[in-house]
C-alpha positions in Angstrom: 105.3 78.1 156.1 106.7 79.6 159.2 109.8 81.4 157.9 110.2 84.4 155.7 112.0 82.4 153.0 111.8 78.8 151.9 114.4 76.5 153.4 114.9 75.1 149.9 113.2 75.8 146.6 114.0 72.4 145.0 113.9 68.8 146.1 114.5 65.3 144.8 112.5 62.1 145.6 114.0 58.7 145.1 111.2 56.5 143.8 113.1 53.8 141.8 113.3 50.8 144.1 111.3 47.5 143.6 110.6 47.1 147.3 110.2 43.3 147.3 109.4 43.4 151.0 106.2 45.4 150.3 104.7 42.8 147.9 102.0 42.3 146.9 101.5 46.1 147.1 104.5 46.7 144.8 103.6 44.0 142.2 101.8 46.7 140.2 103.3 49.9 141.3 106.5 51.5 142.6 107.0 51.9 146.4 106.2 55.6 146.3 102.8 54.8 144.9 101.8 52.5 147.7 98.7 53.9 149.3 98.5 54.7 153.0 95.1 55.7 154.4 93.9 56.0 150.8 96.6 58.1 149.2 100.0 57.3 147.7 103.1 58.0 149.8 104.4 60.5 147.2 101.3 62.7 147.5 101.9 63.2 151.2 105.5 64.0 150.4 104.7 66.6 147.7 102.1 68.2 150.0 104.6 68.5 152.8 107.3 70.0 150.5 104.9 72.4 148.9 103.8 73.6 152.4 107.4 74.6 153.0 107.8 76.6 149.8 109.4 73.9 147.6 108.6 74.9 144.0 110.2 72.1 141.9 110.7 68.4 142.7 112.7 65.9 140.6 111.4 62.4 140.9 113.9 59.7 140.1 112.3 56.4 139.2 112.8 53.2 137.3 110.6 50.3 138.4 107.0 50.7 137.1 107.8 54.3 136.1 104.7 54.5 133.9 102.5 54.3 137.0 104.2 57.3 138.5 104.2 59.2 135.3 100.5 58.7 134.8 99.7 59.7 138.4 102.0 62.8 138.5 100.8 64.0 135.1 97.3 64.4 136.5 98.5 66.8 139.3 97.4 70.5 139.0 98.9 71.8 142.2 102.4 72.8 143.2 105.2 71.9 143.2 106.3 71.5 139.5 107.4 67.9 138.9 110.2 66.6 136.7 110.4 62.9 136.1 113.7 61.2 135.4 113.7 57.5 134.5 116.8 55.4 135.3 117.8 53.1 132.4 119.2 50.6 134.9 119.2 50.4 138.7 121.8 52.9 140.0 121.5 52.3 143.8 120.5 55.0 146.1 123.7 57.0 145.8 123.7 56.8 142.0 120.0 57.7 142.0 120.7 60.8 144.1 123.4 61.9 141.6 121.2 61.1 138.6 118.2 63.1 140.1 120.4 66.1 140.8 120.9 66.5 137.1 117.3 67.6 136.9 117.7 70.5 139.3 117.7 74.0 138.0 120.8 76.2 137.8 122.1 77.8 140.9 124.0 77.2 144.1 121.2 76.9 146.5 120.9 73.8 148.7 118.2 71.3 147.9 116.2 68.7 149.8 116.3 64.9 149.1 113.9 62.3 150.3 113.6 58.5 150.0 110.4 57.6 148.4 109.2 55.4 151.2 109.1 57.9 154.0 106.2 59.6 155.7 107.2 62.5 157.9 106.2 66.0 159.1 108.7 68.3 160.8 109.8 71.9 160.4 112.0 72.2 157.3 112.7 75.8 158.4 114.4 74.5 161.6 116.1 71.8 159.6 117.6 74.4 157.2 118.6 76.7 160.0 120.6 73.9 161.6 122.2 73.1 158.3 123.3 76.7 157.7 124.6 77.0 161.3 126.8 73.9 161.0 128.2 74.8 157.6 128.5 71.3 156.3 127.9 69.8 152.9 125.1 67.4 153.9 122.7 67.3 156.8 120.7 64.1 157.6 117.4 64.2 159.4 117.6 61.6 162.2 114.6 59.8 163.6 114.5 58.1 167.0 114.6 54.3 166.6 111.4 52.5 167.5 111.8 48.8 167.9 109.3 46.5 166.3 109.6 44.1 169.4 107.8 44.4 172.7 110.0 45.2 175.7 109.6 43.2 179.0 110.0 45.3 182.1 111.7 42.9 184.5 113.4 43.4 187.9 116.9 42.1 188.9 115.2 39.2 190.7 113.2 38.2 187.6 109.8 39.7 188.6 108.0 40.9 185.5 106.3 44.2 186.1 104.8 44.8 182.7 105.3 45.1 179.0 105.9 48.0 176.6 105.0 47.5 173.0 107.4 48.9 170.3 109.0 51.6 172.5 111.4 54.4 171.3 115.0 53.5 172.1 117.8 56.0 172.8 119.3 55.6 169.3 119.0 57.6 166.1 118.6 56.3 162.6 118.9 57.9 159.1 115.3 59.2 158.4 115.9 59.3 154.6 115.5 63.1 154.4 118.6 65.3 153.6 119.7 68.8 152.9 122.4 68.8 150.2 124.8 71.6 149.1 125.5 71.4 145.4 129.2 70.9 146.1 128.3 67.4 147.4 126.9 66.2 144.1 130.3 65.2 142.5 131.0 63.2 145.6 128.0 60.9 145.0 128.7 57.6 143.3 127.5 57.1 139.7 126.3 53.7 140.8 126.1 52.3 144.3 125.2 53.5 147.8 126.0 56.9 149.3 125.9 55.5 152.9 129.0 53.3 152.2 130.9 55.9 150.2 130.0 59.6 150.2 128.7 59.8 153.8 131.7 58.2 155.5 134.0 60.4 153.5 132.1 63.5 154.5 132.0 62.4 158.1 135.8 61.9 158.1 136.1 65.5 156.8 133.7 66.9 159.5 131.2 68.0 156.8 128.3 65.7 157.6 125.8 66.6 160.3 122.6 65.0 161.8 119.5 66.9 162.8 117.2 65.1 165.3 113.6 65.5 164.3 110.8 65.8 166.8 107.8 65.4 164.5 106.1 62.3 163.0 108.3 59.9 161.0 107.5 56.5 159.6 109.4 54.4 157.1 107.1 52.2 154.9 109.1 49.0 154.4 106.6 46.2 155.0 102.8 45.5 154.9 102.7 46.0 158.6 104.1 49.5 158.2 101.3 50.3 155.6 98.6 49.0 158.0 100.0 50.8 161.1 100.7 54.1 159.4 97.2 54.0 157.9 95.8 53.8 161.4 98.0 56.7 162.6 97.6 59.2 159.8 93.8 60.1 160.1 94.2 61.0 163.7 97.5 62.8 163.1 96.1 64.9 160.3 92.7 65.4 161.6 91.2 63.2 158.9 91.9 65.7 156.2 94.2 65.5 153.2 94.2 67.5 149.9 96.8 66.1 147.4 
């Protein structure tokens, strides 16, 4: 950890989706338990959070919750884990609100992650940006990488080459957030925060976006699992200690 104080002591991870696009991986496990380079996504996330001083993580789950419970109960390293199981699908916004009920008392901001994201960037810098802006929620933004190859062609139709899956000059929601506690009542009890809470906050000038410069990969398809599995050993020097 690079700063003198943790950017946030608590976090929530949304791990309740069925992830039909990741079948057959998710036939027997929730999305957060899909293995990339030999380890579940959630283990990478917990290691990253712990490395930045996060002491308590609330995991909100539903689909195949017993698989997550068994796996997390075997952990002996930080952070402390609280598992909350949704009685019914709540949507991402509802899941965020539900997960927040498991946080400790206090007014400190907390981190929130989608359970299908692999990323490494400075949470200290993220928190500093959030504090400087003074909003209620800050989104981490990842530069959009198209899954299509780009053809480099001149005005007269001459093809000069090809670029496979380049980064484009657009930014997408990376599925990592910093929330102030005052934003929790604005989350829907059921439904999606991106169509309700976030537009409302944006209209009020209390929503900000932080462009991340580190590694980010959303795991949505079998192709993502394969490609991320090829990237991670080189990225991490071949070492990982869950």
